[in-house]
N, CA and C of each residue as an Amber inpcrd file, in Angstrom:
protein
   612
  82.0370000 115.6960000 146.7630000  82.4350000 115.7290000 145.1330000
  82.5350000 117.1670000 144.8150000  83.4390000 117.9440000 144.0360000
  83.1580000 118.7750000 143.6400000  83.2900000 119.0640000 141.7630000
  82.3650000 120.2280000 141.0800000  82.4310000 120.1310000 139.6680000
  82.1920000 121.3940000 138.9200000  82.4780000 122.1520000 138.2080000
  82.5540000 123.6510000 137.7450000  80.9200000 123.4150000 137.9370000
  80.4960000 124.4620000 138.3600000  78.8120000 124.4520000 138.0150000
  78.2130000 124.4800000 136.1640000  76.9880000 123.9730000 136.5040000
  76.6150000 123.8910000 135.0250000  75.4100000 124.8270000 134.4990000
  75.9870000 125.9650000 133.6910000  74.6190000 127.0680000 133.7230000
  73.4230000 126.7730000 132.7140000  73.2890000 125.6200000 132.1810000
  71.7780000 125.2500000 132.0800000  70.9970000 123.8380000 132.8450000
  71.4040000 124.0580000 134.2150000  70.2360000 123.8290000 135.1580000
  69.6120000 124.4930000 135.3390000  68.0140000 123.4930000 136.0550000
  67.5510000 124.6230000 136.3980000  67.5150000 125.2200000 137.8740000
  67.8960000 126.3770000 138.1450000  68.3090000 127.0130000 139.0580000
  67.4280000 127.7320000 140.3480000  67.7660000 127.4230000 141.2590000
  66.8990000 128.0540000 142.6670000  68.0190000 129.0270000 143.0960000
  67.5950000 130.2510000 143.0670000  68.6760000 131.2200000 143.8870000
  68.2420000 131.5410000 145.0740000  68.8560000 131.2730000 145.8790000
  68.7780000 131.3320000 147.3590000  69.7740000 132.3340000 148.0120000
  70.1410000 133.0830000 147.2220000  71.4740000 134.3670000 147.6070000
  72.6810000 133.1760000 148.0570000  73.5310000 133.9400000 148.5670000
  75.1290000 133.1580000 149.1700000  75.8100000 132.9190000 148.0030000
  76.8830000 132.4560000 148.3610000  78.2930000 131.7340000 147.9000000
  78.6640000 130.7360000 147.7930000  77.6040000 130.1220000 147.3260000
  78.0750000 128.4110000 147.4100000  76.8510000 127.8700000 146.1900000
  77.2970000 126.9740000 145.1520000  76.5460000 126.5990000 144.7880000
  76.4620000 124.7340000 144.6350000  75.2020000 124.3830000 145.0140000
  75.1640000 122.7240000 145.0260000  74.1970000 122.2330000 143.4310000
  74.6570000 121.3450000 143.1930000  74.0240000 120.5820000 142.4350000
  73.5940000 119.1750000 142.4710000  72.0810000 119.1170000 143.0530000
  71.4620000 117.8350000 143.7110000  70.9670000 117.3080000 142.7480000
  71.0370000 116.1720000 142.6920000  70.9540000 115.0550000 141.6890000
  71.0130000 114.7420000 140.7580000  70.2670000 113.9570000 139.9940000
  71.0480000 113.1150000 138.6140000  70.6190000 113.3060000 137.5430000
  70.8260000 113.4220000 136.2420000  70.0250000 113.2970000 135.0030000
  68.8470000 114.4400000 134.7440000  67.7990000 114.1170000 134.6260000
  67.0820000 115.1460000 134.1910000  66.8110000 115.8470000 135.1890000
  66.4950000 115.5680000 136.5710000  65.8350000 115.7560000 137.5620000
  67.2310000 116.6650000 138.8000000  68.2980000 116.9040000 137.8150000
  69.1720000 117.6440000 138.4380000  69.0130000 119.0730000 138.3440000
  69.4240000 119.7770000 139.4920000  69.2920000 121.1200000 139.2540000
  70.4100000 121.4580000 140.7320000  70.3700000 123.1930000 140.4270000
  71.0830000 124.1310000 140.7580000  70.5940000 125.1310000 141.7870000
  71.5000000 125.0320000 142.8390000  70.8180000 125.6160000 144.2280000
  71.7390000 126.6870000 144.7070000  71.6970000 127.9720000 144.7670000
  72.4990000 129.1440000 145.0000000  72.3580000 129.1790000 146.7620000
  73.3550000 128.9430000 147.2250000  72.8890000 129.0860000 148.8040000
  74.1940000 129.7290000 149.7240000  73.6190000 129.8730000 151.1060000
  74.8700000 130.1430000 151.6950000  75.7750000 129.2890000 152.2860000
  77.0530000 129.0620000 152.5130000  77.8110000 128.5980000 153.3800000
  78.0650000 128.7600000 154.8120000  77.7070000 130.1730000 154.8180000
  77.6690000 130.8010000 156.3870000  76.3620000 129.6970000 157.0670000
  75.0040000 129.7820000 156.3330000  73.5760000 129.6060000 156.8700000
  74.0330000 127.4380000 156.9180000  74.1740000 127.0570000 156.1720000
  74.4460000 125.6420000 155.8740000  75.6300000 125.3480000 156.8500000
  76.7030000 125.9830000 157.4790000  77.6320000 125.2860000 158.6100000
  76.9850000 125.5570000 160.0350000  76.4870000 126.8400000 159.7130000
  75.3380000 127.0940000 161.0430000  74.6400000 125.8560000 161.6920000
  74.0410000 125.6970000 160.8490000  73.0760000 124.2790000 161.3670000
  73.3790000 123.0820000 161.0130000  74.2660000 122.8520000 160.2470000
  74.8430000 121.4310000 160.1220000  76.1720000 121.1030000 160.3540000
  76.2840000 120.5160000 161.7400000  78.0340000 119.9830000 161.8220000
  78.5990000 119.3880000 160.7570000  77.8530000 118.8960000 159.9590000
  78.6420000 117.8860000 158.8010000  79.1400000 118.9730000 157.5450000
  78.1470000 119.7660000 157.1380000  78.4060000 120.7090000 156.5000000
  79.5660000 122.0050000 156.6830000  79.4110000 122.2020000 158.0790000
  80.7770000 123.0370000 158.5480000  82.0400000 122.1350000 158.6280000
  81.8740000 120.7610000 159.1750000  82.9370000 120.1280000 158.2240000
  84.0490000 120.2460000 157.1940000  82.6460000 119.6230000 156.3520000
  83.0920000 119.6700000 155.1610000  83.3880000 120.6640000 154.3880000
  83.0410000 121.9870000 154.5460000  82.8960000 123.2630000 153.6580000
  84.6490000 123.6070000 154.5930000  85.0180000 123.2300000 155.5100000
  86.4400000 123.7170000 156.2690000  87.5930000 123.4110000 155.3240000
  88.3870000 124.2810000 155.9540000  89.5540000 124.0660000 155.1300000
  90.4850000 122.6480000 155.0730000  90.3220000 121.8530000 155.6970000
  90.8290000 120.5440000 155.7740000  90.2700000 119.5150000 155.1000000
  89.4530000 119.7090000 153.4580000  88.8410000 118.9940000 152.7740000
  88.7670000 119.7800000 151.6810000  88.9030000 118.4510000 150.3770000
  88.9020000 119.2800000 149.0880000  87.7880000 120.1190000 148.9650000
  86.3640000 119.7630000 149.7540000  85.2000000 120.4960000 149.2310000
  84.9610000 121.6210000 149.3610000  86.0320000 121.9650000 150.5560000
  85.8530000 123.2030000 151.2890000  86.9270000 124.0310000 150.1580000
  87.8750000 123.3870000 150.1640000  88.5820000 124.2030000 149.0710000
  87.9450000 124.6340000 147.6880000  87.8350000 123.6420000 147.5410000
  86.6670000 123.6720000 145.9390000  85.7900000 125.1430000 145.8090000
  85.0770000 124.9960000 146.9480000  84.3810000 125.8370000 147.3860000
  84.2220000 127.4400000 147.7620000  86.1020000 127.5680000 148.2550000
  86.2040000 128.8850000 148.5830000  86.8200000 129.2630000 146.9400000
  87.0430000 128.4000000 145.7090000  87.0250000 128.5690000 144.3600000
  86.2830000 128.6680000 143.3410000  85.2400000 128.5370000 144.1420000
  83.8040000 128.9590000 143.5590000  83.4380000 127.6730000 142.7470000
  83.8340000 126.7240000 142.7680000  83.3240000 125.8220000 142.1660000
  81.8180000 124.8790000 142.9360000  81.3010000 124.4910000 142.3020000
  80.0270000 123.7280000 142.6590000  80.2810000 122.3030000 143.7530000
  79.4570000 121.8840000 144.7000000  79.4280000 120.9950000 145.4300000
  78.0420000 119.6570000 144.6490000  78.8140000 118.7400000 144.2440000
  77.6210000 117.8710000 144.2030000  77.4430000 116.8690000 144.8120000
  75.8130000 117.1870000 145.1480000  75.2100000 115.5050000 145.7870000
  74.0440000 115.4100000 144.9450000  74.7450000 113.9970000 144.3680000
  74.1370000 113.4610000 143.1000000  73.1030000 112.6260000 143.5740000
  73.1980000 111.7260000 144.7170000  72.3850000 111.1180000 145.4570000
  70.9950000 111.7210000 146.3620000  70.8190000 112.4670000 146.2690000
  70.0400000 113.2580000 147.1240000  68.5770000 114.1380000 146.1750000
  67.7490000 114.0340000 146.4120000  66.3950000 114.1770000 146.0870000
  66.1210000 115.7500000 145.8700000  66.2740000 116.2030000 144.7440000
  66.7450000 117.7300000 144.1870000  65.0330000 118.7970000 144.5950000
  63.7840000 117.9800000 144.8860000  62.5390000 118.9320000 145.6360000
  62.6610000 118.9160000 146.8700000  62.9250000 117.5670000 147.4250000
  63.3670000 117.9630000 149.0420000  64.6050000 118.4900000 149.5890000
  65.4980000 118.5170000 148.8600000  66.4740000 119.5020000 149.5840000
  66.7080000 121.2320000 149.0500000  65.6330000 120.9710000 148.0610000
  65.5210000 122.7640000 147.5100000  64.4170000 122.8780000 148.8400000
  63.4490000 122.0570000 149.4750000  62.3680000 122.5370000 150.4980000
  63.7180000 123.1480000 152.1310000  64.3220000 121.7210000 151.8450000
  65.3200000 122.3870000 152.8490000  65.7810000 123.5230000 152.9670000
  66.6040000 123.5600000 152.0390000  67.3890000 124.9900000 151.7660000
  66.7660000 126.2960000 151.9940000  65.0210000 126.2710000 151.0280000
  64.7260000 127.5380000 151.6370000  64.0800000 127.8220000 153.2430000
  63.8460000 126.0840000 153.9270000  63.8450000 126.8300000 155.5860000
  64.5430000 127.1020000 156.1760000  65.7210000 126.7650000 155.2250000
  67.1880000 127.1440000 156.4080000  67.6830000 129.1000000 155.8360000
  67.2770000 129.5750000 154.7580000  67.4500000 130.7860000 154.0730000
  66.3700000 131.5750000 154.4210000  65.6210000 130.8300000 155.6970000
  64.1200000 131.5660000 155.9020000  63.4560000 132.3510000 154.3030000
  63.1910000 131.3860000 153.7800000  62.5110000 131.7140000 152.7390000
  61.0940000 131.2790000 153.1180000  59.9650000 131.7030000 152.2120000
  58.3770000 131.1500000 152.7950000  57.6580000 131.0600000 151.8570000
  57.9750000 131.0630000 150.8490000  57.3520000 130.3230000 149.8370000
  57.0630000 128.6060000 149.3060000  56.9280000 128.2660000 150.4180000
  56.7800000 126.5500000 150.6110000  55.3880000 126.3120000 150.6220000
  54.9030000 125.0840000 149.9840000  53.5280000 124.5920000 150.0450000
  53.1400000 124.0610000 151.3760000  52.2000000 124.4420000 152.6530000
  52.2350000 124.0580000 153.8330000  50.5260000 123.5480000 154.0400000
  50.3370000 122.7010000 154.2850000  50.8150000 121.7220000 154.9460000
  52.0450000 120.5790000 153.8850000  52.9560000 119.6190000 154.2580000
  53.2720000 119.4230000 152.9020000  52.5670000 117.1400000 153.2590000
  52.6070000 116.7060000 151.6390000  52.1560000 115.4530000 151.3880000
  52.9770000 115.2850000 152.5750000  52.3610000 113.7990000 152.9260000
  53.0430000 112.9190000 153.9430000  54.2330000 112.5090000 153.3760000
  54.4100000 111.7870000 151.8230000  55.4180000 111.1700000 151.1820000
  57.0710000 112.6000000 150.8120000  56.4020000 113.7250000 150.8230000
  57.0390000 114.6690000 150.5910000  57.7290000 115.2370000 151.8920000
  57.0910000 115.1310000 152.7130000  57.8300000 115.1720000 154.4490000
  58.3140000 114.5180000 155.0200000  58.2670000 113.1830000 154.5060000
  59.5850000 112.3860000 154.9170000  60.6460000 112.1670000 154.2470000
  60.0520000 112.6390000 152.8680000  62.0020000 112.7010000 151.9140000
  62.5860000 114.1150000 152.5890000  61.8760000 115.2600000 153.3410000
  62.2990000 115.9430000 154.0210000  63.1360000 115.7420000 154.9750000
  62.5370000 114.5580000 155.4500000  62.8620000 114.6440000 157.3160000
  64.3120000 113.3240000 157.1640000  64.1920000 112.8650000 155.9460000
  65.3080000 111.5800000 155.5070000  66.4840000 112.5070000 154.9130000
  66.5910000 113.8110000 153.9720000  67.6250000 114.3860000 153.6940000
  68.1830000 115.3160000 154.9700000  67.6550000 115.5880000 155.4450000
  67.9650000 116.4580000 156.8400000  68.2200000 115.4210000 157.7380000
  67.9120000 114.4410000 157.7980000  68.5630000 113.3920000 158.5290000
  69.9790000 113.1040000 158.8270000  70.0900000 113.2130000 156.9470000
  71.6180000 112.3410000 156.5610000  72.2020000 113.8120000 156.6950000
  72.2670000 114.8590000 156.5690000  73.0220000 115.9420000 156.8200000
  73.2770000 116.7800000 158.2380000  72.4840000 116.3730000 158.9270000
  72.5420000 116.3480000 160.3590000  71.6150000 117.9690000 160.2730000
  70.9900000 118.0740000 159.7650000  69.5650000 119.4540000 159.8610000
  68.5250000 119.0500000 160.9550000  68.3440000 118.1230000 161.6800000
  66.5990000 117.8840000 162.4210000  66.7180000 118.9560000 162.7970000
  68.1280000 119.1630000 163.9210000  67.7990000 120.0360000 165.0870000
  67.3210000 121.2900000 164.6680000  68.0630000 121.5880000 163.6910000
  67.7740000 122.9300000 163.2980000  66.1350000 123.2210000 162.6140000
  65.7410000 121.9860000 161.7580000  64.3980000 121.8420000 161.6600000
  63.5460000 121.7760000 162.5190000  63.2320000 121.2750000 163.6000000
  62.6580000 120.5470000 164.5230000  61.6480000 121.5660000 165.0170000
  61.5020000 122.9740000 164.6610000  60.6070000 123.8250000 165.2030000
  59.9520000 123.9570000 164.1120000  60.6880000 124.4160000 162.7350000
  59.6550000 124.9260000 161.7330000  59.1860000 123.8460000 160.7240000
  59.9040000 122.4190000 161.6030000  59.1440000 121.0960000 160.4870000
  57.7150000 120.9490000 161.2260000  57.2860000 121.1850000 162.6360000
  56.1600000 120.9340000 162.8280000  55.1300000 121.4700000 162.3540000
  54.8570000 122.6430000 161.4340000  54.2110000 123.4510000 160.8010000
  53.7430000 122.8240000 159.3450000  54.5690000 121.8650000 159.2730000
  54.7580000 121.3770000 157.5930000  53.8580000 119.9020000 157.5940000
  53.5440000 119.3900000 158.9900000  52.5720000 118.4400000 159.3550000
  51.0530000 118.2210000 159.1770000  50.9850000 117.7460000 158.1890000
  49.1660000 117.8980000 157.3950000  48.3470000 117.0110000 158.5940000
  46.8640000 117.3860000 158.5980000  45.8420000 117.0950000 160.0200000
  45.0960000 116.5600000 158.8570000  45.4550000 115.2790000 158.6050000
  44.3470000 114.1460000 157.5680000  43.6510000 113.8610000 158.4760000
  42.3370000 113.7660000 157.6590000  41.0900000 113.2200000 157.8550000
  40.8200000 111.8210000 158.3930000  41.0550000 110.9640000 157.0450000
  40.8490000 109.9060000 156.7990000  42.1630000 109.3460000 156.0410000
  43.6960000 109.3520000 156.9430000  44.2350000 108.8220000 156.1840000
  44.8780000 107.5440000 156.1090000  45.4620000 107.3740000 154.9590000
  46.0030000 105.6080000 154.3680000  46.8050000 105.5800000 155.3020000
  47.3650000 104.3620000 155.1050000  48.0990000 103.3510000 156.0780000
  49.8190000 103.8410000 155.3370000  50.0530000 104.3860000 154.0810000
  50.9220000 104.6710000 153.9130000  51.1700000 106.0990000 154.1880000
  50.5480000 106.8990000 154.0960000  50.3500000 108.2460000 154.8800000
  50.8670000 107.9060000 155.9280000  50.2450000 107.3170000 157.2800000
  50.3900000 107.0450000 158.6220000  52.1010000 106.7920000 158.8140000
  52.1840000 105.7940000 158.1670000  53.4580000 105.2740000 157.9720000
  54.5320000 106.4160000 157.5700000  54.4080000 106.9740000 156.8340000
  55.6600000 107.9550000 156.3000000  55.4980000 109.2460000 157.5360000
  54.4210000 109.5150000 157.7650000  53.9840000 111.0640000 158.7040000
  54.6480000 110.0870000 160.3990000  54.6830000 108.8060000 160.7310000
  55.3030000 108.5650000 161.9730000  56.8000000 108.7430000 161.5510000
  57.1230000 107.9380000 160.4460000  58.6590000 107.9590000 159.9760000
  59.1290000 109.3890000 160.5950000  58.7710000 110.4150000 159.7540000
  59.1230000 111.7850000 159.6590000  59.1750000 112.5410000 161.3230000
  58.3850000 112.3050000 162.0070000  58.1250000 112.1330000 163.4220000
  59.0670000 112.0300000 164.4250000  59.7190000 111.0440000 163.9810000
  60.3480000 110.3830000 164.4900000  61.9240000 110.5670000 164.1550000
  61.7900000 111.4060000 162.5650000  63.3860000 111.8090000 162.5190000
  63.5310000 113.3700000 162.9690000  62.3600000 114.2290000 163.0430000
  62.5740000 115.0940000 163.5440000  62.5950000 115.3430000 164.9410000
  62.2480000 114.2200000 165.3790000  62.2960000 114.2980000 167.4170000
  60.7040000 115.3500000 167.7030000  59.6240000 114.7780000 167.1690000
  58.2120000 115.3400000 167.9970000  57.9870000 114.1020000 167.9780000
  58.2830000 113.7940000 169.8380000  57.7450000 112.9360000 170.4790000
  55.7990000 112.8590000 170.3770000  55.6900000 113.7620000 170.4850000
  54.0180000 114.0760000 170.8450000  53.3970000 113.6870000 169.3120000
  54.0620000 113.7190000 167.7690000  53.6190000 113.5690000 167.0500000
  53.5560000 112.0530000 166.7150000  54.9660000 111.6190000 167.1350000
  55.5210000 109.9110000 167.2990000  54.4200000 109.3670000 167.9120000
  53.7210000 110.0400000 169.1170000  52.8020000 109.0560000 169.8910000
  51.6640000 109.1720000 169.0090000  51.2810000 110.1450000 168.4080000
  49.7490000 110.2630000 167.5100000  49.7570000 109.1740000 166.5310000
  50.6040000 109.3420000 165.8050000  50.6630000 108.7290000 164.7290000
  51.1060000 107.3880000 164.9490000  51.9330000 106.9840000 165.8390000
  51.9260000 105.5910000 166.2700000  50.7910000 104.8660000 166.6870000
  49.9410000 105.4280000 167.6880000  48.3110000 105.0710000 167.9140000
  47.9690000 104.8140000 167.0340000  47.4920000 105.9670000 166.0690000
  46.9980000 105.7130000 164.6670000  47.2020000 104.2540000 164.5080000
  48.4070000 104.2980000 163.9150000  49.2910000 102.9750000 163.0740000
  48.2290000 101.3880000 163.6130000  48.2800000 101.5080000 165.2560000
  48.6240000 100.4520000 166.2080000  46.4820000 100.3260000 165.9720000
  46.2310000 101.3370000 166.1220000  44.4440000 101.2240000 166.5290000
  43.7020000 101.5060000 165.4050000  43.6600000 101.7700000 164.0330000
  43.7100000 102.1290000 162.9350000  43.4890000 100.9320000 162.0250000
  45.1000000 100.3100000 161.6970000  45.5170000  99.2750000 161.2760000
  45.6150000  98.1750000 161.4790000  46.1410000  98.3070000 163.0580000
  46.4510000  97.1240000 163.8730000  45.4700000  96.4220000 164.9330000
  44.0250000  96.7800000 164.7650000  43.2450000  97.0180000 165.7710000
  43.4770000  95.6750000 166.6180000  43.3360000  94.5580000 166.2490000
  43.2130000  93.0370000 166.7610000  44.2820000  92.7820000 167.3940000
  45.8540000  93.5250000 167.2880000  46.3890000  93.3830000 168.0640000
  46.4370000  94.4490000 169.1400000  46.1970000  95.0080000 169.2910000
  45.7890000  95.9700000 170.4980000  45.0430000  96.1220000 171.5400000
  45.1400000  96.6980000 172.7130000  44.0870000  96.6160000 173.7960000
  43.9010000  98.2330000 173.5980000  42.9740000  98.6690000 173.1980000
  42.5370000 100.3770000 173.1910000  42.3140000 100.5940000 174.4160000
  41.6940000  99.4110000 175.7870000  41.9440000 100.3170000 177.2850000
  43.2600000 101.1150000 177.4270000  44.3410000  99.8410000 177.0690000
  45.3870000 100.0090000 177.4260000  46.5440000 101.0350000 176.9590000
  46.1710000 101.2010000 175.8640000  46.9710000 102.1840000 174.7160000
  47.6460000 103.0680000 175.2360000  46.5920000 103.7140000 176.4040000
  46.6710000 105.2970000 176.3840000  47.7780000 104.8850000 177.9530000
  48.4220000 103.9020000 178.3100000  49.3280000 103.9260000 179.8270000
  50.7910000 103.9420000 178.8930000  50.9020000 104.0340000 177.6520000
  52.2180000 103.1890000 177.0210000  52.8850000 104.4120000 176.7040000
  54.1970000 104.8110000 177.5020000  54.9620000 105.3370000 177.2060000
  55.3260000 105.6690000 175.7240000  55.0160000 106.0810000 174.9500000
  55.6870000 105.9930000 173.4800000  55.9420000 107.2840000 173.3860000
  55.6990000 108.4900000 173.8360000  55.9830000 109.6490000 173.4590000
  57.8410000 109.7620000 173.7400000  58.3570000 109.0400000 174.3930000
  59.7560000 109.0030000 174.2580000  60.3100000 107.3510000 174.4720000
  60.6100000 106.9370000 172.8350000  60.2640000 106.0530000 173.0460000
  61.5690000 105.1640000 173.5040000  61.6270000 103.9000000 173.8740000
  62.3970000 102.8690000 174.5560000  63.7910000 102.7150000 173.4140000
  64.8110000 101.9440000 173.9420000  65.5240000 101.5780000 173.1410000
  64.4410000 100.4420000 171.9510000  64.1480000  99.6320000 172.6300000
  63.2200000  98.8520000 171.7790000  62.7490000  99.5060000 170.4930000
  61.8220000 100.5350000 171.3060000  61.3810000 101.3150000 170.2100000
  62.3550000 101.7090000 168.8370000  63.2670000 102.3590000 169.7150000
  64.4250000 103.3030000 168.7650000  65.2400000 102.4430000 167.9790000
  65.2910000 100.9850000 168.0360000  65.5710000  99.7810000 167.4350000
  64.6770000  99.9210000 166.4500000  63.5260000  99.4350000 166.5750000
  62.5700000  99.3790000 165.6590000  62.2290000 100.5260000 164.7280000
  62.3750000 101.7700000 165.2360000  62.4310000 102.8290000 164.2500000
  63.0540000 103.2870000 163.6130000  64.6220000 102.3870000 164.0340000
  65.7230000 102.5800000 162.8600000  65.7840000 101.9910000 161.8340000
  65.1360000 100.2990000 162.4800000  64.9760000  99.7720000 161.0970000
  64.0350000 100.2830000 160.0900000  62.7030000 100.9860000 160.8850000
  61.6780000 101.1800000 160.0960000  62.3060000 102.3200000 158.8780000
  62.7210000 103.3530000 159.4530000  63.6330000 103.9890000 158.9070000
  63.9880000 104.2110000 157.8360000  65.3600000 103.2090000 157.7270000
  66.1220000 102.1730000 156.6610000  64.7720000 101.8710000 155.6690000
  63.9430000 101.3810000 156.0530000  63.1190000 100.6200000 155.0930000
  62.5770000 102.1230000 154.4430000  62.2100000 102.9640000 154.9650000
  61.5210000 104.3830000 154.3260000  62.6390000 104.4960000 153.0740000
  63.7450000 104.6470000 153.9890000  65.2320000 105.3130000 153.0310000
  65.0400000 104.2260000 151.3030000  65.1780000 103.2780000 151.6690000
  64.7880000 102.3450000 150.6750000  63.6410000 102.6370000 149.8650000
  62.7530000 102.8400000 149.9400000  61.8950000 102.9980000 149.4500000
  62.0330000 104.6110000 148.3620000  61.8070000 105.0850000 149.1100000
  62.5750000 106.5390000 148.6160000  62.9310000 106.8420000 147.4880000
  64.6010000 105.8280000 147.4570000  65.2690000 105.8170000 146.7370000
  64.8920000 104.5560000 145.4020000  63.8310000 103.7890000 145.7110000
  63.7120000 103.3890000 144.5480000  62.6620000 104.1320000 143.8480000
  61.6910000 104.6920000 144.1940000  60.5480000 105.3420000 144.2160000
  61.1370000 106.3530000 143.4460000  62.6560000 107.4990000 143.4550000
  62.7910000 108.0510000 142.6620000  63.3170000 107.9230000 141.3290000
  64.2240000 106.4100000 141.7340000  64.8600000 106.1710000 140.2860000
  63.6000000 105.1830000 140.0600000  62.3830000 104.9220000 140.1660000
  61.2980000 104.6350000 138.9100000  60.9340000 105.2190000 138.5190000
  60.8530000 106.4820000 138.9780000  60.2330000 107.7780000 138.4100000
  60.7210000 108.5010000 137.3510000  62.4360000 108.0670000 137.1170000
  63.1900000 108.6870000 136.1790000  63.3440000 108.1680000 134.9200000
C-alpha cells in the first residue's frame, strides 16, 4: 500500500531512496531506507518493489510504502541491522527480541539476520517462564538450533519438571526439531504473534 510521505511523523533516517511508514495512529513512524538493502535481503521485498507491482512503481515515483500492521520499534531495529547501524541496545529484552523475530519472519529477513541476531539474545540468570517462552520462539524463527535446544530444555526442566526425565533429556535431539516439533512450534509461534498484536493494541 502506498501514500505520500507524512512530514510530521517521527523520522528514522537510515539513508536511501525509499520511505516506509510503519505502524498506526500515535505509534506511526517514518523510516528512510535503501530499496537495494531490502531487495537483497528479502525475496518478498525484491518482488514487491519490482516493476510488476503497484508498490514498486509507487516507490519509483517517490511515494512511501505503508506497513500499518507492523510494530514500529521492531521494524526500526530490523532496518538498522540491515543498514549496518550499530546504535542498538544489546542484548535485547526477550519480548523485544521476539517482536523482531516475528517481523523478520513475516517479510523473509530471518536468513539475513541469522548471524547478527545471535548477539542480541540475553544471558538471563533467573528468567521467567514468559522470557524463556519468548526466547524459545525467537530462536526457532531465527533458526538458532543450539539456542532452541537450550531454551526448550529450560522450559521443560525448570517449568515442567514433573513431566520430564532429567537423566534422559540429554539424549533428545531437539537441536534439529522433528516434524512433530516443527508443528508444535508453528502453533506456538502463531500464539506468540497473536499475543504481540494484542499487547500492541492494548498499549495504544
